[in-house]
C-alpha positions as CSV (number, residue, x, y, z in Angstrom):
1,X,-66.6,-28.6,-16.6
2,X,-66.6,-24.9,-16.1
3,X,-63.2,-23.1,-16.5
4,X,-63.6,-20.9,-14.2
5,X,-64.8,-22.9,-11.5
6,X,-62.1,-22.3,-8.3
7,X,-60.7,-25.0,-6.3
8,X,-62.8,-23.5,-2.8
9,X,-65.5,-24.5,-5.1
10,X,-65.1,-28.0,-4.9
11,X,-68.1,-30.1,-4.0
12,X,-69.8,-29.3,-0.7
13,X,-68.9,-33.0,0.7
14,X,-65.0,-32.3,-0.5
15,X,-65.2,-28.8,0.9
16,X,-67.3,-28.6,4.4
17,X,-66.1,-30.5,7.5
18,X,-68.2,-30.7,10.7
19,X,-70.4,-27.7,11.8
20,X,-68.5,-25.0,13.5
21,X,-65.5,-27.1,12.9
22,X,-63.3,-23.7,12.6
23,X,-59.9,-25.5,12.0
24,X,-60.9,-28.2,9.2
25,X,-62.0,-25.0,7.3
26,X,-59.1,-23.1,7.7
27,X,-56.9,-26.0,6.7
28,X,-59.3,-26.5,4.0
29,X,-59.4,-22.5,2.7
30,X,-55.2,-22.8,3.3
31,X,-55.0,-25.8,0.9
32,X,-57.2,-23.9,-1.6
33,X,-55.0,-20.9,-1.4
34,X,-51.6,-23.2,-2.0
35,X,-53.5,-24.9,-5.2
36,X,-54.4,-21.9,-6.3
37,X,-51.0,-20.6,-6.5
38,X,-49.8,-23.0,-8.8
39,X,-53.0,-22.5,-11.5
40,X,-50.6,-19.8,-13.8
41,X,-47.9,-21.8,-13.9
42,X,-49.6,-25.5,-14.2
43,X,-52.3,-23.3,-17.1
44,X,-49.0,-22.9,-19.1
45,X,-47.7,-26.3,-18.9
46,X,-51.1,-27.3,-20.0
47,X,-51.7,-24.7,-22.3
48,X,-48.0,-26.5,-24.3
49,X,-48.8,-29.7,-23.9
50,X,-52.7,-29.0,-25.9
51,X,-52.5,-26.4,-27.8
52,X,-55.9,-24.8,-26.4
53,X,-56.5,-21.9,-23.9
54,X,-60.1,-23.5,-23.2
55,X,-58.5,-27.1,-22.8
56,X,-55.6,-26.1,-20.8
57,X,-58.0,-24.2,-18.2
58,X,-60.1,-26.9,-18.3
59,X,-57.0,-29.7,-17.5
60,X,-56.2,-27.0,-15.1
61,X,-59.5,-27.7,-13.2
62,X,-59.4,-31.4,-13.5
63,X,-56.5,-31.2,-12.0
64,X,-57.5,-29.2,-9.3
65,X,-60.4,-31.4,-8.4
66,X,-58.6,-34.3,-8.3
67,X,-55.6,-32.8,-6.1
68,X,-58.5,-31.6,-3.6
69,X,-60.1,-34.8,-3.3
70,X,-56.6,-36.8,-2.8
71,X,-54.5,-34.5,-0.6
72,X,-55.3,-36.6,2.3
73,X,-53.7,-39.5,0.5
74,X,-50.7,-37.4,-0.8
75,X,-48.0,-38.5,1.4
76,X,-45.6,-35.6,1.1
77,X,-42.9,-37.5,-0.5
78,X,-42.6,-34.9,-3.1
79,X,-43.4,-31.4,-3.0
80,X,-46.8,-30.5,-3.7
81,X,-45.7,-28.6,-7.1
82,X,-44.4,-32.1,-8.2
83,X,-47.6,-33.8,-7.6
84,X,-49.9,-31.4,-9.2
85,X,-47.4,-31.3,-12.3
86,X,-48.1,-34.9,-11.9
87,X,-51.3,-35.2,-12.1
88,X,-52.0,-32.5,-14.7
89,X,-49.5,-34.6,-16.9
90,X,-51.9,-37.5,-16.8
91,X,-54.7,-35.4,-17.2
92,X,-53.2,-33.9,-20.8
93,X,-52.1,-38.0,-21.9
94,X,-55.5,-38.6,-21.3
95,X,-57.1,-36.0,-22.9
96,X,-54.2,-36.4,-25.8
97,X,-55.3,-40.4,-26.3
98,X,-56.3,-41.0,-30.5
99,X,-56.5,-37.4,-31.6
100,X,-55.2,-35.5,-34.2
101,X,-52.6,-33.2,-33.0
102,X,-53.8,-29.1,-33.4
103,X,-51.6,-26.6,-36.0
104,X,-51.7,-23.9,-38.1
105,X,-52.8,-22.9,-41.3
106,X,-49.3,-22.7,-42.6
107,X,-48.4,-26.5,-41.0
108,X,-51.4,-27.6,-43.6
109,X,-50.8,-26.8,-46.7
110,X,-49.2,-24.6,-49.3
111,X,-49.8,-21.0,-49.0
112,X,-53.0,-19.6,-51.1
113,X,-53.3,-17.1,-53.7
114,X,-55.3,-13.6,-53.5
115,X,-58.0,-14.9,-55.5
116,X,-58.1,-18.3,-54.0
117,X,-61.9,-19.0,-52.1
118,X,-61.5,-18.7,-48.2
119,X,-64.1,-22.0,-48.2
120,X,-65.2,-23.4,-44.9
121,X,-64.0,-22.8,-41.7
122,X,-62.4,-25.8,-40.0
123,X,-63.5,-27.7,-36.6
124,X,-62.0,-25.7,-33.6
125,X,-60.0,-28.5,-32.5
126,X,-58.0,-28.1,-35.9
127,X,-56.1,-25.0,-34.8
128,X,-53.2,-23.8,-32.4
129,X,-55.5,-21.1,-30.3
130,X,-54.2,-17.9,-28.8
131,X,-53.8,-17.5,-24.7
132,X,-53.6,-14.5,-23.1
133,X,-50.4,-14.3,-21.2
134,X,-51.5,-13.5,-17.9
135,X,-53.4,-17.2,-17.8
136,X,-49.6,-18.4,-18.5
137,X,-46.9,-16.4,-17.6
138,X,-45.8,-15.7,-14.3
139,X,-46.3,-12.3,-12.8
140,X,-43.7,-9.7,-13.1
141,X,-40.4,-9.1,-11.0
142,X,-39.1,-13.2,-12.3
143,X,-35.6,-13.5,-13.5
144,X,-35.5,-12.0,-17.0
145,X,-33.9,-14.5,-18.4
146,X,-36.7,-17.0,-17.2
147,X,-39.2,-15.0,-18.6
148,X,-38.0,-14.5,-22.1
149,X,-37.5,-18.2,-22.4
150,X,-41.2,-18.7,-20.5
151,X,-42.4,-16.0,-23.5
152,X,-40.7,-17.9,-26.2
153,X,-41.9,-20.9,-25.1
154,X,-46.1,-19.8,-25.8
155,X,-45.6,-18.8,-29.1
156,X,-47.5,-20.0,-31.7
157,X,-45.0,-21.4,-34.0
158,X,-43.2,-23.3,-30.8
159,X,-46.6,-24.7,-29.6
160,X,-47.7,-25.6,-33.1
161,X,-43.9,-27.3,-33.6
162,X,-44.6,-29.5,-30.3
163,X,-47.6,-30.9,-30.9
164,X,-45.6,-32.8,-33.5
165,X,-44.3,-34.4,-30.8
166,X,-45.5,-38.0,-29.4
167,X,-47.2,-36.6,-25.9
168,X,-45.1,-38.3,-23.3
169,X,-42.0,-36.9,-26.0
170,X,-43.7,-34.0,-25.6
171,X,-44.2,-33.6,-22.0
172,X,-41.0,-34.6,-21.6
173,X,-39.2,-31.7,-23.7
174,X,-41.7,-29.3,-21.6
175,X,-40.4,-30.3,-18.6
176,X,-36.5,-30.5,-19.3
177,X,-36.3,-27.6,-21.9
178,X,-39.2,-24.9,-20.6
179,X,-39.2,-25.6,-16.8
180,X,-35.5,-26.9,-16.2
181,X,-36.4,-30.2,-14.4
182,X,-33.8,-32.9,-14.3
183,X,-34.2,-36.4,-15.9
184,X,-34.8,-37.8,-12.7
185,X,-37.5,-35.3,-11.6
186,X,-39.1,-36.2,-14.7
187,X,-38.5,-39.9,-14.7
188,X,-40.2,-39.5,-11.3
189,X,-42.7,-37.6,-12.7
190,X,-43.9,-40.0,-15.6
191,X,-42.9,-43.5,-13.9
192,X,-40.2,-44.1,-15.9
193,X,-36.2,-44.0,-15.9
194,X,-33.6,-41.5,-16.8
195,X,-32.2,-43.5,-19.7
196,X,-35.7,-43.4,-21.1
197,X,-36.0,-39.6,-20.4
198,X,-33.1,-38.8,-22.1
199,X,-33.5,-40.7,-25.1
200,X,-37.3,-38.9,-25.5
201,X,-35.5,-36.0,-24.9
202,X,-32.9,-36.8,-27.9
203,X,-35.8,-37.3,-30.0
204,X,-37.9,-34.6,-29.1
205,X,-35.3,-32.0,-30.0
206,X,-34.4,-33.8,-33.4
207,X,-38.1,-33.3,-34.1
208,X,-38.4,-29.4,-33.7
209,X,-34.5,-29.4,-35.5
210,X,-36.2,-31.2,-38.8
211,X,-39.4,-28.3,-38.0
212,X,-36.5,-25.2,-37.9
213,X,-37.8,-24.5,-34.3
214,X,-36.1,-25.0,-31.0
215,X,-37.1,-23.8,-27.2
216,X,-33.9,-21.4,-27.1
217,X,-35.2,-19.5,-30.1
218,X,-34.1,-15.3,-29.1
219,X,-37.8,-13.6,-28.9
220,X,-38.1,-10.4,-30.8
221,X,-37.1,-7.8,-27.6
222,X,-39.4,-5.2,-26.0
223,X,-38.4,-1.8,-26.6
224,X,-38.8,1.4,-27.8
225,X,-38.7,0.2,-31.3
226,X,-41.3,-2.1,-31.3
227,X,-43.1,0.1,-29.4
228,X,-43.0,2.1,-31.8
229,X,-43.6,-0.1,-34.8
230,X,-46.4,-1.3,-33.6
231,X,-48.1,2.2,-33.3
232,X,-47.3,2.7,-36.5
233,X,-49.6,-0.5,-37.2
234,X,-52.3,0.7,-35.6
235,X,-52.2,3.8,-37.0
236,X,-51.9,2.5,-40.3
237,X,-54.6,-0.3,-40.0
238,X,-56.9,2.1,-38.7
239,X,-56.6,4.6,-41.3
240,X,-56.5,1.5,-44.2
241,X,-53.4,2.9,-45.3
242,X,-51.8,0.4,-47.8
243,X,-48.5,2.5,-48.3
244,X,-48.1,2.6,-44.5
245,X,-48.6,-0.9,-44.0
246,X,-46.6,-1.6,-46.9
247,X,-44.0,0.5,-45.0
248,X,-44.0,-2.0,-42.2
249,X,-45.1,-5.9,-43.4
250,X,-41.9,-7.8,-43.9
251,X,-41.6,-8.7,-47.6
252,X,-42.3,-12.5,-46.5
253,X,-44.5,-11.5,-44.2
254,X,-47.7,-14.2,-43.6
255,X,-51.3,-14.0,-43.1
256,X,-53.3,-16.4,-41.5
257,X,-57.2,-16.6,-40.3
258,X,-58.1,-19.7,-38.1
259,X,-60.9,-21.4,-38.6
260,X,-59.7,-21.1,-42.3
261,X,-56.9,-23.0,-44.2
262,X,-56.7,-20.4,-46.3
263,X,-53.1,-18.1,-45.3
264,X,-50.9,-16.2,-47.0
265,X,-47.7,-15.3,-47.8
266,X,-45.8,-12.2,-49.2
267,X,-46.5,-8.7,-48.5
268,X,-47.9,-8.0,-52.0
269,X,-50.4,-10.5,-51.5
270,X,-51.5,-9.5,-48.1
271,X,-52.2,-6.3,-49.1
272,X,-54.0,-7.2,-52.5
273,X,-56.1,-9.4,-50.4
274,X,-56.8,-6.2,-47.9
275,X,-58.2,-4.2,-50.8
276,X,-60.4,-7.3,-51.7
277,X,-61.7,-9.8,-49.8
278,X,-60.7,-8.2,-47.0
279,X,-61.5,-4.8,-47.2
280,X,-64.6,-5.3,-44.3
281,X,-61.6,-4.4,-42.4
282,X,-61.4,-0.9,-43.6
283,X,-62.7,1.2,-40.4
284,X,-61.4,-1.1,-37.7
285,X,-60.5,-0.3,-34.2
286,X,-57.6,-2.1,-32.3
287,X,-57.5,-2.8,-28.6
288,X,-53.8,-3.8,-27.2
289,X,-54.7,-6.7,-25.7
290,X,-50.8,-9.2,-25.2
291,X,-51.1,-12.9,-26.3
292,X,-48.4,-15.8,-26.7
293,X,-45.7,-13.7,-25.6
294,X,-46.3,-11.6,-28.3
295,X,-48.0,-8.1,-28.8
296,X,-51.5,-8.3,-30.3
297,X,-55.0,-6.6,-30.7
298,X,-58.7,-7.3,-30.3
299,X,-59.9,-6.0,-34.0
300,X,-63.2,-4.2,-34.2
301,X,-64.8,-3.9,-37.5
302,X,-67.5,-1.4,-38.2
303,X,-68.3,-3.1,-42.0
304,X,-66.3,-1.1,-44.1
305,X,-67.8,2.0,-43.0
306,X,-65.7,4.8,-41.0
307,X,-65.3,5.1,-37.0
308,X,-66.3,8.4,-36.9
309,X,-69.2,7.8,-38.7
310,X,-70.3,4.9,-36.8
311,X,-68.9,5.7,-34.2
312,X,-68.3,2.0,-33.1
313,X,-67.5,-1.7,-33.9
314,X,-68.5,-5.6,-33.1
315,X,-65.6,-8.0,-32.3
316,X,-63.9,-9.7,-35.4
317,X,-60.7,-10.9,-34.6
318,X,-57.3,-11.3,-31.8
319,X,-54.6,-10.7,-34.2
320,X,-51.1,-11.4,-32.8
321,X,-48.4,-10.0,-34.4
322,X,-45.0,-11.3,-34.8
323,X,-42.0,-8.9,-35.4
324,X,-38.6,-9.3,-36.4
325,X,-35.7,-7.1,-37.5
326,X,-38.1,-4.1,-37.2
327,X,-41.0,-5.6,-39.7
328,X,-44.0,-7.3,-39.1
329,X,-43.5,-10.9,-40.1
330,X,-46.5,-12.4,-39.3
331,X,-50.6,-11.3,-39.0
332,X,-52.4,-14.1,-37.4
333,X,-56.2,-13.8,-36.7
334,X,-58.4,-15.9,-34.6
335,X,-61.7,-15.2,-35.3
336,X,-63.7,-17.5,-33.1
337,X,-64.6,-14.1,-31.2
338,X,-67.5,-15.5,-29.4
339,X,-65.0,-17.5,-27.0
340,X,-61.9,-15.4,-27.5
341,X,-63.1,-12.0,-26.7
342,X,-64.5,-13.4,-23.2
343,X,-60.7,-15.1,-22.8
344,X,-59.6,-11.7,-23.1
345,X,-61.5,-9.7,-21.1
346,X,-62.7,-7.6,-24.2
347,X,-66.1,-6.1,-24.5
348,X,-68.9,-7.2,-27.1
349,X,-69.0,-4.1,-28.5
350,X,-66.6,-1.1,-29.0
351,X,-68.0,2.2,-28.2
352,X,-64.1,4.7,-28.1
353,X,-61.1,4.1,-25.6
354,X,-61.4,3.4,-22.5
355,X,-59.5,5.7,-19.7
356,X,-55.8,4.8,-18.9
357,X,-55.9,2.3,-22.1
358,X,-52.7,0.6,-22.3
359,X,-49.8,0.8,-24.8
360,X,-49.7,-0.9,-27.9
361,X,-47.4,-3.8,-26.8
362,X,-50.7,-4.8,-24.6
363,X,-48.4,-4.5,-21.5
């Protein structure tokens, strides 16, 4: 099923009333608008459940179609929002049956060395993938504290930690800890008891604590200092200035590159890798986007030549950046550009900066 089909594009048998029945068509249009109003938050929920932007959008589309077709049987015993979450939860639980959890490279193995062969890429279903903020986070104007929690709850490390949970535990924790549903509301959604929900939440919290991740870990605040750090990073990376990058990367910074399992830890190894196997990044251009509540960039490579000589570049990676204490702590590069660049609205070729380019934090 296409992940771009709108609710209003439901099959004709579900969409059309009798010829000239303007009142029925108007009602269907209003229903489509009411369903679409929940798309972003549902996509965020399904992304946390599934760890893939593409699977999340498919799950939400399936949720919308089921809601469209079943709305006549919806008796209003709960809110439309609660009903949609119940459908979305069932869709996600069905998708998760019998599958292995998605992960990050650092969840699967110890760090590699600079001399480790990059190996063969693993299937897309192995990895937690990035997601554009606009697809999963509410628009501006929401409560700042809630916005901060929402941003943190789509961070790659947190989404990866969620995948360690059994699917129903995952749903309970997201609904209770991220979306602030009551235990009674979650119990009703899952057709369970409050005691069962509280028990599942306790087990889920313990699992996340063992993984060193909690849903309320404080995010790096956005501000002038982080903006300046990102601008310095863009400048240093595009000039391929290793001395400047040395000043910006945390001593224990990590570099990962799904679909490859290889990952590096430590500023020294990352810089050696960039000067060795990663030397093709020389001359790259970075276009700011925003992913997983973090600053991110679309990286265009020119095959090692200077951008001033080539005048352009081809998609290479979506970089998602983590920062802490004024340093970059993680460079997470996702190389599935054929699917990811369209998802982030990035063009298939870089021909120079567009008018009104966004600031370095993608906001």
